[in-house]
N, C-alpha and C positions, 0 to 999 in steps of 0.2 A: 223618711216617711212624711209626706206633706199632708197637713191636716187643717181643716177649716170647720168652724161652727156656724151654722145658718140660723139667724135669729129674725123672724118676722116681727114687724113693729107697726103699731097704729096708736098714736098718742102715747109714746113711752119716753118722752123727754125727761121725765123725772127719774127714770131708771137706767137708761141705756148707756150713758157714759160711765157711770159708776160700775155697771155690770162689766163692760169691756175692760176697764182698768183692773177689776177683780180677776177676770179670766186670765189676763196677761201676768198677773202676779202668780197665778197658779201654774200656768203653762205658757212660758214666754214666747214660744215659737208658734203658737196656735193662731191661725188667721181667723178673722171674724168677718162674716158677710151679713150685713143688715139688709133685709128686704122690706122696704117701707112703702105703705099704701097711701102716700100723699097725706101724711099726718098733719092736721091743721095746727098742732102744737109746736111744729118746728123740729120734730125728731130728725128728719133728713138733714136739715141745716147743721145740726150739732155733729152729725157723722161726717159731713163734708169738711167741717173745720178740723176735726180730729184726723182725717185722712191727709191733711197737709203736712202733718208731722209724724205719721205712723203708717208705713206701707203694709202693715199687717191687717189694716182695716179697709173694707170694701163696702160699696153701697149699690143696690139696685133700687131705683125709684119706679113705682108703678103708678099710673095716673089716677086710679080709683081703688077704693077698698074692695077687694075681690076674693076674700076668704083665705083662711089659714092654709088649706091644702094646696091651692094653686101657688101661694107664696113659697111654700116649701119646695114644690116641684120646680119653680123658677130658680130657686137657690141651688137645689141639687143639680139641675142641668148646667148652671154656671160652674159649679164646682167640678163636675165631670169634664166639661169643656176645658177647664184650666188645669187638668191633670192632678187633682188632689187625690191622695190615696185613701184617706179616711175623712168621713163627713159626719159631723155631729149636728143635732138639732136640740134647741132648748128655748124656753120662754124668756121674754125680756124683763120679767117682773120680779126676779129673784125667787120665784117658786122653786126653781131648780138650783141647787147649790153647786157653784163652780168647783168646789173642792172635790167633787166626785169625778171630775173629768179625767184626772190621771189614772184612776182605777178603770174607767171605761177604755182608755187608750191601751192599757195593759191587757185587758180582757179581749179586746177586738183582735189582737194578734192571732188568737186561735178560734175566732168565731166570725160570723158574717154580720150579725146584728147584736148589739148590746142594748137592753132596755133597762132604764132606771125604774125599778118597780116599787110601787107604793104598797103592794099586797103580797109580795113573795114571802115575807116573814111576819104576816099578820096585817094590821092596818096602821100604816105610818103616814098619817095626814094630820097637819096642825092648822087650826083656825078655820076649819070648815064647819058650817052648820050641819046638824045631824041629817037633815033632809038631803043635802047635796052629797054627803058621804054615802048615804044609803043608795042614792041614785047612781053614783060612780061605781061602788062595789057591785051593785046589782047589775049594772050594764056590763061589767066584766064577766060576771058569772053567766049572764045571759049569752054573751058572745062565745064563751068557752063551750057552753052546752050546745048551742046551735051549730057552730062551725067545727067543733072538735079540736080547735087550735089549742095546744097545750101552753098557753100563756096566761099568767095570773093578772097581769096589768096590760091588757091589749089597747087601752085608751090613753096610756101615758105618753107624754110628749118630750121626755128627756132620753135621747137615743144616740147611738153611735153606729154608723154603717161602714162597712168596707165598700170602697168605690166599685169594686168588681161585682159586689152583690147588687148594688143599685143599678148597675148596667144590665142586669137581668130583667128589669122592669121597664116597660114602655111608659115613661112618666107622662106622656101626652094623653094617656087614657085615664089618668087619675082625675076624677071630678069631685070627689068627696071633700068635706071640710071638717074641722073640729075633731070630735071623737071618731067620726066615721073615717077620716083620713088616716088616723093612727091605726085603726083596726085594719083598713084595707091594705096599707103598706105591709104590716106584719103578716097578714094572710097571704098576700101574693108571694112574699119571700118564703114563707113556710111551705107553700105549695110547690115552690121551685127547689125545695130541699135545702134551703139555707140553714145554717147552724145558728140558732138563736139562744141567747143566754140572758136571764134576768138577774140583775144585782140589786140589792136593797137600797132604797133611798128614803129620806124623810122629806115629804112634800109640805112646804110651808106656803100658805096662801099669800098672794101678792102683797108687797110692802106698801105700794101706793098705786093710784090709778084705778081704773074701772075694769071689772071682769068682762070678757068678750062672750061668755057663755049665754046661750039663749035657747028657747024651745025648738027652733028650727034645727039647730045642731043636734039636739037630743033625738028628735024624730028621724032625722036623716040616718043616724047610727042604728036606730031600732030596725029600720027597713033594710039597711045595707047588709046586715049579716045574712038575711035570707037570700039576697042577690048573690052574695059570695058563695053561699052553699049550693044554689041551684043553677046559676048562670055561668057556664064554663068560661065565657069571655072575660069574666072578672078575675080570672086566675093568671092571665098572661102578662 
């Protein structure tokens, strides 16, 4: 079973090399694809140097910062073209613990999508201000009520897909980013009958660097759920 984790980056030079080393300590044969949006801090350069000695590491460089959703779709398309069987996604900032990856790989054997869920067993978030926690939890409750999708953490970004499940989605039609991207991917797979399972994780806010969250991402997600509910084209 060939497997790869897709990690979008923008100014993650402080984290990315240590993260990749940690991933490989946990799962030695897991390939890592970094999709970098022309980070001015030299993130891509660090990956290129690592690639000289490690054929498990890959890089896609994009010319401009163009959003999380399109970065993931670029990475997913590359993974499908290169015949990987299992495709994971995670953040570059250690918010997602690599130690959970083996459990995800085990669970994906009998499922189409595994979601590392912050809310399946209560609220498992560390180092967030109360306002952001309320926003995140409320966004997931809102999504569940409007769409009917039975997922407790629809906005989470630590996930594992079977390649055959991703092939059911036309990735060129995905235009959302941030929270909205995660919701849309889950919704499209759910509508296609994919078997989705949430497993509990503890989300710890980034070790270093700056959060990419902004109001545009939040408003996009708010309006997206209504499009998903009422526009049939969003389900294909």
